[in-house]
C-alpha positions as YAML, in Angstrom:
chain: A
units: angstrom
residues:
- id: 1
  name: LEU
  ca: [15.86, 7.69, -15.26]
- id: 2
  name: LYS
  ca: [14.23, 7.90, -11.71]
- id: 3
  name: GLN
  ca: [10.79, 9.41, -13.34]
- id: 4
  name: LYS
  ca: [10.79, 6.52, -15.92]
- id: 5
  name: ILE
  ca: [11.90, 3.88, -13.34]
- id: 6
  name: GLU
  ca: [9.05, 4.79, -11.15]
- id: 7
  name: LYS
  ca: [6.25, 4.64, -13.51]
- id: 8
  name: VAL
  ca: [7.09, 0.83, -14.46]
- id: 9
  name: THR
  ca: [5.51, -1.89, -12.51]
- id: 10
  name: LEU
  ca: [6.91, -5.48, -12.83]
- id: 11
  name: LYS
  ca: [4.54, -8.41, -12.31]
- id: 12
  name: PHE
  ca: [6.18, -11.85, -11.50]
- id: 13
  name: LYS
  ca: [4.13, -14.94, -11.37]
- id: 14
  name: VAL
  ca: [5.05, -17.21, -8.83]
- id: 15
  name: LYS
  ca: [3.81, -20.83, -7.67]
- id: 16
  name: THR
  ca: [2.22, -20.90, -4.54]
- id: 17
  name: GLY
  ca: [0.88, -23.63, -2.14]
- id: 18
  name: THR
  ca: [-1.60, -23.60, 0.50]
- id: 19
  name: MET
  ca: [-2.94, -20.28, 2.11]
- id: 20
  name: ASP
  ca: [-1.06, -18.66, -0.76]
- id: 21
  name: GLN
  ca: [2.26, -19.39, 0.49]
- id: 22
  name: VAL
  ca: [4.89, -18.67, -2.24]
- id: 23
  name: PHE
  ca: [7.71, -21.19, -3.09]
- id: 24
  name: GLY
  ca: [11.00, -19.66, -3.34]
- id: 25
  name: SER
  ca: [11.23, -15.88, -3.78]
- id: 26
  name: ILE
  ca: [12.10, -13.19, -6.24]
- id: 27
  name: SER
  ca: [15.75, -12.39, -6.18]
- id: 28
  name: THR
  ca: [17.63, -9.37, -7.41]
- id: 29
  name: LYS
  ca: [18.59, -11.14, -10.65]
- id: 30
  name: GLN
  ca: [15.01, -11.62, -11.82]
- id: 31
  name: ILE
  ca: [14.40, -8.05, -11.39]
- id: 32
  name: ILE
  ca: [17.82, -6.84, -13.54]
- id: 33
  name: THR
  ca: [16.22, -9.24, -16.28]
- id: 34
  name: GLU
  ca: [12.99, -7.77, -16.15]
- id: 35
  name: LEU
  ca: [14.25, -4.35, -16.26]
- id: 36
  name: LYS
  ca: [16.33, -4.95, -19.24]
- id: 37
  name: LYS
  ca: [13.22, -6.06, -21.11]
- id: 38
  name: HIS
  ca: [11.72, -2.55, -20.43]
- id: 39
  name: GLY
  ca: [15.03, -0.87, -21.86]
- id: 40
  name: PHE
  ca: [16.76, -0.04, -18.35]
- id: 41
  name: ASN
  ca: [20.65, -0.85, -17.89]
- id: 42
  name: ILE
  ca: [20.99, -1.14, -13.97]
- id: 43
  name: ASP
  ca: [23.56, -3.14, -12.03]
- id: 44
  name: LYS
  ca: [23.03, -5.74, -9.50]
- id: 45
  name: LYS
  ca: [24.55, -3.31, -6.86]
- id: 46
  name: GLN
  ca: [22.23, -0.84, -7.59]
- id: 47
  name: VAL
  ca: [19.02, -2.97, -6.33]
- id: 48
  name: ILE
  ca: [18.86, -2.63, -2.90]
- id: 49
  name: LEU
  ca: [16.51, -5.58, -1.10]
- id: 50
  name: ASP
  ca: [16.21, -5.96, 2.32]
- id: 51
  name: ASN
  ca: [14.68, -9.14, 2.25]
- id: 52
  name: PRO
  ca: [13.83, -11.63, -0.59]
- id: 53
  name: LEU
  ca: [10.50, -11.06, -1.81]
- id: 54
  name: SER
  ca: [8.67, -13.95, -0.78]
- id: 55
  name: CYS
  ca: [4.63, -13.00, -0.44]
- id: 56
  name: LEU
  ca: [1.99, -12.15, -2.99]
- id: 57
  name: GLY
  ca: [1.26, -8.31, -3.37]
- id: 58
  name: PHE
  ca: [2.97, -5.24, -4.20]
- id: 59
  name: HIS
  ca: [6.45, -4.18, -2.98]
- id: 60
  name: ASN
  ca: [8.66, -1.25, -3.26]
- id: 61
  name: VAL
  ca: [12.33, -2.35, -4.30]
- id: 62
  name: LYS
  ca: [15.08, 0.69, -4.09]
- id: 63
  name: ILE
  ca: [17.21, 1.28, -6.98]
- id: 64
  name: GLU
  ca: [20.14, 3.24, -6.41]
- id: 65
  name: LEU
  ca: [20.95, 5.47, -9.44]
- id: 66
  name: HIS
  ca: [23.30, 7.84, -7.46]
- id: 67
  name: LYS
  ca: [24.31, 8.60, -4.06]
- id: 68
  name: LYS
  ca: [21.71, 10.96, -3.34]
- id: 69
  name: VAL
  ca: [19.35, 9.50, -6.30]
- id: 70
  name: ASN
  ca: [17.08, 6.36, -5.42]
- id: 71
  name: ALA
  ca: [14.32, 5.30, -7.46]
- id: 72
  name: ILE
  ca: [11.09, 3.34, -5.81]
- id: 73
  name: LEU
  ca: [10.48, 0.24, -8.28]
- id: 74
  name: LYS
  ca: [7.14, -0.99, -7.87]
- id: 75
  name: VAL
  ca: [7.29, -5.08, -7.81]
- id: 76
  name: GLU
  ca: [3.58, -7.16, -7.78]
- id: 77
  name: LEU
  ca: [3.95, -10.85, -7.03]
- id: 78
  name: VAL
  ca: [0.72, -12.50, -8.42]
- id: 79
  name: LYS
  ca: [-0.51, -16.36, -8.33]
- id: 80
  name: GLU
  ca: [0.22, -18.41, -11.31]
- id: 81
  name: SER
  ca: [-2.74, -19.68, -12.74]
...
């Protein structure tokens, strides 16, 4: 499961203002919803976000699959056109 999650990159289109400032942020709930679309059944308690994702680019999100097993999920925030 860890290897499968680490092969996936979730892409979110976000609204931006001047200077590419992101309006709002990507939450744990949105990440869970996207993971379910890819066939992963992950609980929200397993997604560890230090801060909400609120700037463009790539982010690494830790998914705690077990006490000793963590997967790193790649999340990309791109500008909505």
